Backbone as CSV, one residue per row, in Angstrom:
resi,resn,N_x,N_y,N_z,CA_x,CA_y,CA_z,C_x,C_y,C_z
1,MET,24.874,-8.551,2.277,24.212,-7.286,2.541,25.179,-6.281,3.159
2,ALA,25.974,-6.735,4.132,26.916,-5.840,4.799,27.927,-5.273,3.809
3,VAL,28.380,-6.119,2.878,29.344,-5.664,1.876,28.726,-4.580,1.002
4,THR,27.474,-4.774,0.623,26.782,-3.804,-0.223,26.640,-2.465,0.488
5,VAL,26.226,-2.489,1.752,26.072,-1.257,2.519,27.434,-0.576,2.701
6,ALA,28.444,-1.370,2.997,29.782,-0.812,3.185,30.294,-0.151,1.913
7,ALA,29.830,-0.627,0.761,30.244,-0.052,-0.517,29.459,1.210,-0.860
8,GLY,28.552,1.607,0.030,27.812,2.842,-0.186,26.507,2.674,-0.920
9,ARG,26.021,1.439,-1.050,24.750,1.192,-1.740,23.685,0.829,-0.709
10,PRO,22.631,1.611,-0.598,21.554,1.263,0.335,20.920,-0.073,-0.045
11,VAL,20.411,-0.769,0.968,19.779,-2.068,0.775,18.350,-1.997,1.318
12,GLY,17.400,-2.439,0.522,16.023,-2.504,0.977,15.807,-3.732,1.843
13,LEU,15.057,-3.580,2.921,14.763,-4.689,3.830,13.268,-4.777,4.063
14,GLN,12.711,-5.973,3.958,11.323,-6.202,4.364,11.333,-6.824,5.742
15,LEU,10.509,-6.282,6.645,10.572,-6.713,8.044,9.263,-6.436,8.766
16,ASP,9.199,-6.887,10.011,8.039,-6.641,10.867,8.327,-5.392,11.694
17,SER,7.579,-4.327,11.427,7.847,-3.040,12.067,7.657,-3.071,13.579
18,TYR,6.978,-4.078,14.102,6.722,-4.170,15.541,8.011,-4.111,16.354
19,TYR,9.079,-4.674,15.827,10.314,-4.818,16.602,11.246,-3.606,16.490
20,LEU,10.984,-2.693,15.603,11.874,-1.553,15.407,11.780,-0.592,16.587
21,ASP,12.934,-0.169,17.112,12.970,0.648,18.325,12.195,1.956,18.187
22,TYR,12.236,2.550,17.008,11.679,3.889,16.848,10.188,3.885,16.519
23,PHE,9.610,2.726,16.293,8.198,2.673,15.927,7.338,2.934,17.155
24,GLY,6.525,3.990,17.098,5.674,4.319,18.227,4.481,3.399,18.358
25,SER,3.990,2.885,17.230,2.815,2.028,17.235,3.253,0.570,17.197
26,LYS,3.068,-0.134,18.302,3.522,-1.518,18.399,2.441,-2.467,17.876
27,VAL,2.391,-2.552,16.554,1.469,-3.441,15.867,2.268,-4.276,14.882
28,HIS,2.040,-5.566,14.856,2.777,-6.430,13.935,2.357,-6.141,12.494
29,PHE,3.347,-5.855,11.664,3.121,-5.692,10.223,4.368,-6.175,9.491
30,GLY,4.249,-7.367,8.920,5.409,-7.998,8.293,5.719,-7.528,6.897
31,GLY,4.930,-6.594,6.362,5.178,-6.110,5.018,5.855,-4.756,4.975
32,HIS,6.414,-4.313,6.110,7.062,-3.000,6.139,8.411,-3.062,5.425
33,VAL,8.757,-1.979,4.728,10.009,-1.917,3.972,10.770,-0.652,4.353
34,VAL,12.057,-0.807,4.593,12.934,0.322,4.896,14.182,0.219,4.020
35,ALA,14.953,1.284,3.980,16.249,1.271,3.312,17.339,1.402,4.365
36,MET,18.290,0.496,4.352,19.420,0.542,5.292,20.636,1.102,4.568
37,TYR,21.218,2.163,5.146,22.354,2.810,4.477,23.640,2.776,5.303
38,GLY,23.574,2.236,6.529,24.776,2.170,7.340,24.554,1.395,8.621
39,TYR,25.635,1.101,9.322,25.545,0.391,10.598,26.868,0.558,11.341
40,ASP,26.830,0.300,12.658,28.050,0.247,13.464,27.952,-0.970,14.360
41,ASP,28.698,-0.989,15.449,28.705,-2.179,16.305,27.388,-2.401,17.035
42,HIS,26.571,-1.370,17.130,25.357,-1.478,17.934,24.065,-1.196,17.165
43,ASN,24.116,-0.297,16.194,22.897,0.190,15.551,22.946,0.070,14.036
44,ALA,21.756,-0.010,13.455,21.595,0.084,12.008,20.939,1.426,11.701
45,TYR,21.347,2.035,10.590,20.838,3.351,10.211,19.962,3.189,8.974
46,LEU,18.705,3.643,9.127,17.672,3.348,8.143,17.002,4.630,7.650
47,VAL,16.350,4.503,6.514,15.424,5.535,6.034,14.034,4.924,6.020
48,ASP,13.121,5.550,6.755,11.739,5.101,6.835,10.853,6.242,6.348
49,THR,9.559,6.107,6.515,8.642,7.158,6.089,8.837,8.410,6.943
50,THR,8.393,9.533,6.412,8.450,10.785,7.168,7.691,10.650,8.477
51,GLN,6.568,9.952,8.440,5.747,9.749,9.635,6.525,9.064,10.744
52,GLN,7.451,8.178,10.369,8.238,7.439,11.363,9.565,8.112,11.686
53,GLY,9.836,9.259,11.084,11.038,10.000,11.438,12.041,10.178,10.329
54,GLY,11.810,9.561,9.168,12.752,9.725,8.059,14.022,8.944,8.288
55,ALA,15.125,9.649,8.527,16.402,9.000,8.841,16.382,8.597,10.309
56,VAL,16.419,7.300,10.582,16.254,6.780,11.944,17.307,5.703,12.195
57,SER,17.346,5.233,13.438,18.252,4.136,13.784,17.519,3.154,14.684
58,THR,17.983,1.925,14.678,17.438,0.890,15.547,18.576,-0.045,15.912
59,SER,18.479,-0.716,17.029,19.556,-1.603,17.443,19.672,-2.780,16.487
60,LEU,20.863,-3.328,16.374,21.061,-4.494,15.514,20.227,-5.671,15.999
61,THR,20.033,-5.760,17.325,19.208,-6.837,17.869,17.761,-6.713,17.409
62,SER,17.215,-5.487,17.484,15.829,-5.282,17.058,15.694,-5.496,15.557
63,LEU,16.705,-5.110,14.794,16.655,-5.312,13.347,16.636,-6.797,13.015
64,ALA,17.443,-7.574,13.721,17.465,-9.020,13.485,16.104,-9.646,13.806
65,GLN,15.479,-9.195,14.895,14.149,-9.697,15.236,13.131,-9.332,14.161
66,ALA,13.200,-8.089,13.693,12.254,-7.618,12.691,12.416,-8.381,11.378
67,ARG,13.656,-8.668,10.992,13.908,-9.353,9.723,13.570,-10.839,9.810
68,GLY,13.711,-11.426,10.978,13.477,-12.857,11.124,12.080,-13.220,11.581
69,ALA,11.200,-12.220,11.668,9.852,-12.464,12.182,9.075,-13.410,11.278
70,ARG,8.151,-14.127,11.890,7.237,-15.007,11.157,5.810,-14.491,11.336
71,GLY,4.964,-14.826,10.387,3.574,-14.408,10.474,3.096,-13.846,9.157
72,PRO,1.874,-13.287,9.129,1.298,-12.768,7.887,2.177,-11.711,7.228
73,MET,2.376,-11.846,5.942,3.081,-10.897,5.079,4.578,-10.825,5.321
74,THR,5.117,-11.647,6.216,6.560,-11.613,6.455,7.309,-12.295,5.317
75,ALA,8.550,-11.891,5.138,9.431,-12.512,4.140,10.792,-12.621,4.801
76,LYS,11.037,-13.730,5.479,12.167,-13.874,6.380,13.495,-13.498,5.727
77,HIS,14.116,-12.472,6.303,15.445,-12.002,5.897,15.504,-11.515,4.450
78,ARG,14.404,-11.053,3.920,14.422,-10.561,2.545,15.167,-9.237,2.464
79,SER,16.063,-9.133,1.491,16.765,-7.885,1.201,16.885,-7.737,-0.310
80,PHE,17.045,-6.508,-0.755,17.147,-6.279,-2.192,17.839,-4.948,-2.455
81,THR,18.416,-4.830,-3.638,18.998,-3.574,-4.104,18.363,-3.219,-5.444
82,LEU,18.466,-1.968,-5.812,17.924,-1.485,-7.080,19.065,-1.047,-7.982
83,THR,19.028,-1.489,-9.203,20.043,-1.109,-10.191,19.344,-0.638,-11.451
84,ALA,19.620,0.585,-11.870,19.023,1.108,-13.096,19.882,0.704,-14.284
85,PRO,19.298,0.074,-15.296,20.076,-0.308,-16.475,20.575,0.927,-17.221
86,ARG,21.696,0.770,-17.899,22.252,1.908,-18.631,21.355,2.303,-19.799
87,ASN,20.842,1.332,-20.489,19.964,1.598,-21.621,18.538,1.245,-21.212
88,LEU,17.807,2.257,-20.795,16.455,2.017,-20.301,15.541,1.548,-21.427
89,PRO,14.716,0.543,-21.167,13.773,0.093,-22.190,12.679,1.132,-22.407
90,SER,12.003,1.033,-23.521,10.908,1.941,-23.824,9.822,1.807,-22.765
91,PRO,9.342,2.907,-22.197,8.308,2.791,-21.161,7.018,2.174,-21.679
92,GLN,6.717,2.389,-22.973,5.483,1.800,-23.496,5.496,0.285,-23.379
93,GLY,6.667,-0.316,-23.566,6.759,-1.762,-23.494,6.678,-2.309,-22.086
94,GLN,6.839,-1.431,-21.078,6.806,-1.852,-19.679,5.484,-1.505,-19.001
95,ILE,4.881,-0.404,-19.409,3.694,0.103,-18.722,2.527,-0.873,-18.820
96,VAL,2.193,-1.294,-20.030,0.996,-2.120,-20.218,1.112,-3.467,-19.504
97,PRO,2.218,-4.219,-19.637,2.310,-5.490,-18.896,2.237,-5.305,-17.388
98,ALA,2.833,-4.225,-16.872,2.803,-3.993,-15.425,1.385,-3.705,-14.947
99,ILE,0.669,-2.874,-15.673,-0.695,-2.518,-15.264,-1.625,-3.723,-15.363
100,THR,-1.523,-4.476,-16.436,-2.419,-5.629,-16.598,-2.120,-6.707,-15.562
101,ALA,-0.854,-6.881,-15.203,-0.526,-7.864,-14.159,-1.122,-7.449,-12.821
102,CYS,-1.038,-6.155,-12.510,-1.624,-5.644,-11.261,-3.139,-5.826,-11.280
103,ALA,-3.755,-5.521,-12.419,-5.205,-5.646,-12.534,-5.650,-7.097,-12.384
104,ASP,-4.925,-8.009,-13.012,-5.290,-9.426,-12.922,-5.186,-9.936,-11.487
105,ALA,-4.147,-9.500,-10.775,-3.983,-9.920,-9.375,-5.116,-9.363,-8.513
106,PHE,-5.523,-8.143,-8.785,-6.604,-7.520,-8.017,-7.938,-8.213,-8.282
107,LEU,-8.167,-8.570,-9.546,-9.448,-9.164,-9.926,-9.564,-10.634,-9.557
108,ASN,-8.433,-11.284,-9.364,-8.442,-12.723,-9.087,-7.613,-13.038,-7.841
109,PRO,-8.017,-12.509,-6.691,-7.233,-12.725,-5.469,-7.324,-14.179,-5.018
110,PRO,-6.237,-14.702,-4.427,-6.254,-16.099,-3.990,-7.129,-16.338,-2.761
111,ILE,-7.358,-15.286,-1.974,-8.213,-15.402,-0.794,-9.150,-14.197,-0.754
112,ALA,-10.203,-14.317,0.033,-11.248,-13.286,0.041,-10.838,-12.009,0.756
113,ASN,-9.661,-11.970,1.348,-9.214,-10.776,2.059,-8.477,-9.798,1.158
114,LEU,-8.314,-10.129,-0.109,-7.520,-9.304,-1.009,-8.365,-8.802,-2.172
115,GLY,-7.844,-7.747,-2.843,-8.511,-7.243,-4.027,-9.913,-6.734,-3.752
116,HIS,-10.732,-6.724,-4.790,-12.103,-6.214,-4.631,-12.916,-7.095,-3.686
117,ARG,-12.560,-8.381,-3.616,-13.261,-9.268,-2.677,-12.951,-8.869,-1.239
118,GLY,-11.721,-8.465,-0.990,-11.354,-8.027,0.357,-12.063,-6.750,0.760
119,ILE,-12.203,-5.818,-0.194,-12.912,-4.574,0.108,-14.373,-4.857,0.399
120,GLU,-14.965,-5.737,-0.389,-16.370,-6.092,-0.152,-16.540,-6.774,1.203
121,LYS,-15.592,-7.642,1.558,-15.656,-8.294,2.872,-15.532,-7.262,3.983
122,ALA,-14.622,-6.301,3.795,-14.462,-5.244,4.802,-15.719,-4.418,4.944
123,SER,-16.445,-4.220,3.844,-17.677,-3.423,3.912,-18.705,-4.056,4.838
124,LYS,-18.654,-5.373,4.973,-19.583,-6.070,5.866,-19.056,-6.111,7.298
125,LEU,-17.742,-6.340,7.434,-17.173,-6.504,8.772,-16.985,-5.184,9.513
126,VAL,-16.818,-4.077,8.776,-16.535,-2.804,9.444,-17.652,-2.410,10.404
127,ARG,-18.854,-2.861,10.139,-19.983,-2.536,11.007,-19.826,-3.119,12.408
128,THR,-18.963,-4.127,12.557,-18.792,-4.806,13.843,-17.581,-4.303,14.615
129,TRP,-16.872,-3.335,14.088,-15.581,-2.979,14.675,-15.682,-2.427,16.094
130,LEU,-16.748,-1.747,16.428,-16.879,-1.240,17.796,-16.933,-2.387,18.800
131,ARG,-17.474,-3.518,18.373,-17.588,-4.676,19.267,-16.336,-5.548,19.266
132,ARG,-15.471,-5.345,18.300,-14.311,-6.233,18.138,-13.056,-5.720,18.844
133,THR,-13.141,-4.581,19.507,-11.987,-4.027,20.189,-12.374,-3.560,21.582
134,ASP,-11.441,-3.695,22.500,-11.665,-3.203,23.862,-11.407,-1.710,23.978
135,ASN,-10.751,-1.133,22.966,-10.398,0.285,23.024,-10.641,0.931,21.664
136,PRO,-11.901,1.145,21.288,-12.188,1.721,19.974,-11.655,3.135,19.800
137,GLN,-11.570,3.889,20.913,-11.036,5.251,20.815,-9.595,5.253,20.332
138,ARG,-8.863,4.192,20.614,-7.476,4.067,20.158,-7.406,3.330,18.821
139,ASP,-8.074,2.191,18.721,-7.848,1.273,17.601,-8.476,1.736,16.296
140,LEU,-9.676,2.304,16.335,-10.312,2.704,15.085,-9.626,3.906,14.434
141,PRO,-9.285,4.968,15.190,-8.524,6.049,14.552,-7.160,5.582,14.037
142,GLN,-6.542,4.627,14.736,-5.258,4.111,14.264,-5.418,3.367,12.947
143,ALA,-6.477,2.563,12.831,-6.745,1.860,11.574,-6.979,2.863,10.448
144,ALA,-7.712,3.924,10.745,-7.978,4.952,9.730,-6.699,5.678,9.335
145,LEU,-5.832,5.925,10.313,-4.560,6.585,10.021,-3.701,5.744,9.086
146,LEU,-3.681,4.440,9.310,-2.934,3.555,8.431,-3.502,3.594,7.015
147,MET,-4.808,3.687,6.892,-5.439,3.761,5.579,-5.045,5.037,4.850
148,GLU,-4.891,6.117,5.585,-4.607,7.403,4.960,-3.126,7.664,4.715
149,LYS,-2.271,7.287,5.677,-0.889,7.739,5.622,0.153,6.651,5.826
150,GLY,-0.252,5.507,6.361,0.772,4.567,6.786,0.804,3.242,6.062
151,GLY,-0.039,3.033,5.074,-0.045,1.733,4.427,-0.676,1.790,3.050
152,THR,-0.699,0.660,2.372,-1.209,0.611,1.006,-2.650,0.147,0.948
153,GLY,-3.314,-0.017,2.082,-4.647,-0.569,2.092,-5.759,0.438,1.971
154,GLY,-5.485,1.693,1.696,-6.540,2.693,1.636,-6.202,3.802,0.671
155,ALA,-6.451,5.051,1.095,-6.292,6.190,0.195,-4.851,6.382,-0.247
156,LEU,-3.885,6.029,0.596,-2.488,6.272,0.243,-2.137,5.580,-1.063
157,PHE,-2.449,4.302,-1.186,-2.155,3.586,-2.424,-2.965,4.162,-3.574
158,ARG,-4.229,4.470,-3.346,-5.073,4.958,-4.443,-4.581,6.292,-4.963
159,ASN,-4.102,7.159,-4.093,-3.513,8.422,-4.545,-2.288,8.170,-5.417
160,LEU,-1.434,7.254,-4.976,-0.246,6.926,-5.752,-0.610,6.331,-7.109
161,TYR,-1.572,5.406,-7.097,-1.930,4.739,-8.350,-2.659,5.697,-9.292
162,ARG,-3.471,6.572,-8.741,-4.119,7.607,-9.551,-3.077,8.453,-10.279
163,ASP,-2.063,8.890,-9.547,-1.031,9.737,-10.147,-0.193,8.956,-11.160
164,PHE,0.076,7.681,-10.870,0.797,6.835,-11.813,0.022,6.705,-13.127
165,LEU,-1.275,6.447,-13.025,-2.088,6.309,-14.233,-2.149,7.631,-14.996
166,ALA,-2.186,8.751,-14.277,-2.180,10.061,-14.940,-0.898,10.234,-15.753
167,GLU,0.236,9.834,-15.190,1.501,9.925,-15.930,1.482,9.013,-17.147
168,CYS,0.878,7.839,-16.997,0.814,6.898,-18.119,-0.007,7.458,-19.270
169,THR,-1.065,8.213,-18.944,-1.886,8.785,-20.014,-1.132,9.850,-20.801
170,GLN,-0.047,10.363,-20.219,0.788,11.315,-20.952,1.712,10.614,-21.941
171,LEU,1.894,9.318,-21.762,2.777,8.540,-22.634,2.010,7.714,-23.655
172,LEU,0.825,7.252,-23.272,0.047,6.381,-24.140,-1.364,6.938,-24.315
173,ASP,-1.830,6.968,-25.524,-3.182,7.431,-25.814,-4.126,6.242,-25.688
174,SER,-4.810,6.126,-24.543,-5.636,4.963,-24.278,-6.890,5.375,-23.527
175,SER,-8.048,5.056,-24.075,-9.304,5.346,-23.385,-9.427,4.509,-22.117
176,LEU,-8.853,3.285,-22.124,-8.918,2.428,-20.945,-8.071,2.992,-19.809
177,LEU,-6.909,3.544,-20.151,-6.091,4.197,-19.127,-6.829,5.386,-18.526
178,ARG,-7.462,6.157,-19.373,-8.200,7.325,-18.879,-9.364,6.894,-17.986
179,THR,-10.011,5.790,-18.335,-11.088,5.274,-17.489,-10.548,4.847,-16.125
180,GLY,-9.435,4.105,-16.136,-8.822,3.685,-14.880,-8.434,4.867,-14.023
181,HIS,-7.863,5.903,-14.651,-7.456,7.100,-13.907,-8.671,7.803,-13.305
182,ARG,-9.745,7.936,-14.078,-10.948,8.602,-13.570,-11.534,7.851,-12.379
183,LEU,-11.589,6.530,-12.472,-12.185,5.743,-11.392,-11.297,5.736,-10.150
184,TYR,-9.977,5.715,-10.330,-9.105,5.748,-9.150,-9.057,7.133,-8.511
185,THR,-9.320,8.162,-9.295,-9.476,9.495,-8.697,-10.680,9.504,-7.765
186,GLU,-11.767,8.897,-8.215,-12.968,8.783,-7.382,-12.698,7.904,-6.171
187,ALA,-11.994,6.798,-6.371,-11.729,5.868,-5.268,-10.886,6.513,-4.180
188,ALA,-9.881,7.292,-4.572,-9.009,7.921,-3.574,-9.818,8.814,-2.642
189,THR,-10.743,9.582,-3.203,-11.581,10.465,-2.393,-12.473,9.665,-1.449
190,LEU,-13.028,8.568,-1.948,-13.932,7.763,-1.118,-13.186,7.054,0.006
191,TRP,-11.937,6.640,-0.238,-11.170,6.018,0.845,-10.907,7.023,1.973
192,THR,-10.654,8.268,1.614,-10.491,9.303,2.639,-11.782,9.488,3.419
193,GLU,-12.910,9.431,2.725,-14.216,9.533,3.396,-14.432,8.357,4.339
194,ALA,-14.080,7.155,3.897,-14.239,5.979,4.752,-13.370,6.088,5.994
195,ALA,-12.135,6.541,5.828,-11.236,6.691,6.967,-11.776,7.706,7.969
196,ALA,-12.344,8.804,7.470,-12.903,9.825,8.363,-14.089,9.266,9.158
197,LEU,-14.912,8.460,8.516,-16.049,7.852,9.204,-15.596,6.871,10.278
198,ILE,-14.552,6.105,9.970,-14.033,5.144,10.952,-13.422,5.879,12.142
199,THR,-12.704,6.958,11.871,-12.138,7.764,12.955,-13.244,8.320,13.849
200,LYS,-14.276,8.879,13.241,-15.378,9.454,14.009,-16.081,8.396,14.845
201,ALA,-16.241,7.198,14.276,-16.885,6.114,15.018,-16.068,5.741,16.253
202,GLY,-14.756,5.702,16.113,-13.913,5.370,17.257,-13.942,6.425,18.331
203,GLU,-13.922,7.682,17.907,-13.871,8.781,18.877,-15.191,8.973,19.616
204,SER,-16.307,8.654,18.950,-17.617,8.947,19.546,-18.463,7.710,19.801
205,ALA,-17.907,6.507,19.493,-18.657,5.255,19.626,-19.958,5.315,18.833
206,ASP,-19.882,5.911,17.652,-21.054,6.134,16.808,-21.173,5.004,15.791
207,ALA,-22.009,4.008,16.089,-22.163,2.857,15.201,-22.682,3.229,13.818
208,PRO,-23.598,4.202,13.672,-24.047,4.570,12.326,-22.920,5.030,11.411
209,CYS,-21.858,5.594,11.985,-20.708,5.988,11.154,-20.064,4.766,10.510
210,LEU,-20.001,3.660,11.253,-19.439,2.439,10.692,-20.359,1.857,9.630
211,ALA,-21.666,1.987,9.829,-22.607,1.525,8.810,-22.420,2.322,7.524
212,GLN,-22.221,3.637,7.655,-21.984,4.468,6.475,-20.645,4.129,5.833
213,ALA,-19.632,3.850,6.658,-18.332,3.436,6.116,-18.478,2.149,5.317
214,GLY,-19.349,1.255,5.785,-19.591,0.015,5.061,-20.194,0.266,3.687
215,ILE,-21.086,1.240,3.595,-21.692,1.588,2.312,-20.629,2.148,1.365
216,VAL,-19.758,3.004,1.901,-18.686,3.580,1.089,-17.744,2.483,0.594
217,LEU,-17.394,1.556,1.470,-16.497,0.467,1.079,-17.139,-0.440,0.027
218,ARG,-18.422,-0.657,0.147,-19.124,-1.459,-0.867,-19.039,-0.773,-2.228
219,ASP,-19.243,0.555,-2.241,-19.106,1.304,-3.494,-17.680,1.230,-4.020
220,LEU,-16.716,1.276,-3.104,-15.312,1.205,-3.510,-14.981,-0.136,-4.156
221,SER,-15.543,-1.210,-3.625,-15.309,-2.524,-4.226,-15.768,-2.534,-5.679
222,ARG,-16.935,-1.953,-5.929,-17.464,-1.906,-7.297,-16.613,-1.001,-8.190
223,ILE,-16.280,0.193,-7.693,-15.528,1.156,-8.500,-14.153,0.607,-8.871
224,GLU,-13.469,0.030,-7.896,-12.126,-0.477,-8.186,-12.184,-1.721,-9.069
225,ARG,-13.215,-2.522,-8.913,-13.370,-3.670,-9.812,-13.552,-3.193,-11.251
226,GLU,-14.385,-2.166,-11.437,-14.601,-1.632,-12.779,-13.319,-1.028,-13.339
227,ALA,-12.568,-0.345,-12.487,-11.304,0.246,-12.939,-10.328,-0.829,-13.394
228,MET,-10.182,-1.860,-12.585,-9.226,-2.910,-12.924,-9.706,-3.758,-14.099
229,GLN,-11.004,-3.899,-14.277,-11.508,-4.610,-15.452,-11.130,-3.856,-16.721
230,ALA,-11.236,-2.540,-16.680,-10.821,-1.741,-17.835,-9.320,-1.865,-18.070
231,LEU,-8.535,-1.749,-17.005,-7.081,-1.790,-17.151,-6.582,-3.171,-17.560
232,SER,-7.302,-4.212,-17.189,-6.873,-5.564,-17.554,-6.967,-5.812,-19.055
233,CYS,-7.711,-4.970,-19.762,-7.905,-5.144,-21.209,-6.948,-4.307,-22.044
234,LEU,-5.962,-3.671,-21.410,-5.065,-2.775,-22.137,-4.336,-3.477,-23.280
235,GLU,-3.901,-4.710,-23.040,-3.114,-5.397,-24.063,-3.939,-5.705,-25.312
236,SER,-5.253,-5.823,-25.143,-6.103,-6.139,-26.288,-6.627,-4.893,-26.989
237,GLU,-6.385,-3.729,-26.395,-6.861,-2.481,-26.996,-6.032,-2.139,-28.227
238,ALA,-6.686,-1.613,-29.241,-5.941,-1.181,-30.426,-4.959,-0.101,-30.025
239,PRO,-3.683,-0.190,-30.446,-2.676,0.779,-30.015,-3.037,2.186,-30.445
240,GLY,-2.897,3.118,-29.512,-3.185,4.511,-29.810,-1.937,5.245,-30.251
241,THR,-2.044,6.543,-30.289,-0.924,7.371,-30.734,0.119,7.465,-29.635
242,ASN,1.364,7.229,-29.999,2.473,7.383,-29.067,2.651,8.855,-28.761
243,LYS,2.637,9.215,-27.493,2.746,10.631,-27.130,4.177,11.065,-26.870
244,LEU,5.116,10.129,-26.877,6.491,10.522,-26.619,7.077,11.286,-27.802
C-alpha cells in the first residue's frame, strides 16, 4: 500500500470511522471507506466525504486502529485501488448483470436485518426508539442524519440508485428499468420523510411521529421489493432498442 501511495496512486481503505481523529461523531461503523493519497512520519492524508471535511488527516496510530478494528461490517486491513481498462467493455454487457446481482442480494438477504426484510423489521422496531436510548434528542436526529447524508441505509443510497437507473434508461430501452427508476424515485422521497419524522420524534419526544415513520418504512419495504423484483427480471426481458 505504501509503495502505491508513494507512486502517486490513491488507495481505498475500509475502516471503522470511530477511531479517525477528525470524526466528530464517535460511533462505531466498520463499513466506512476513505481514499488515502499521502502520509508522513506521523499522519495519513485522506479524502473523506464533504460532511467530514473533504481533504483531512489522521494520525498513523488512529488509522491503524481504524483499519484493524473488529466487529460488524469490518474488513480487517482491507485496501484496494481502481484501474480503468484501456478498452472499456460495452456498458450494455455490464449494466444488466450488475443490476440483477444487486436485486437478487436485496431480495434474498442472508439475515433479517438486510434488504426489504430489514426495512420491514425497522418499521416495527422504530416505534420503540424513544425507549431504547437515554438521549433521544441526540441519538434520533443523528440516526436520521446518517439516513439522509452519511450512509447508504436511507435516502442517500436511494437518490444515487435512482440517478443510476435514470442513466441506464438512456442506454437501454427497458420497461423494467423504467419501473425500477420510477419506484426508486418514490422511495427516495419517502426515506427523506421517514428521516424527518425520526428527527422530530427525537427533538420533541413525540411517539406518534415514530409510529408514522413505521408506516412509511413499511411502505418502503413493499415499494423497494417491487422495484427489485422488476429489476431482477432484466436478463429475461426481450432485448430492447440500443440507445447508444
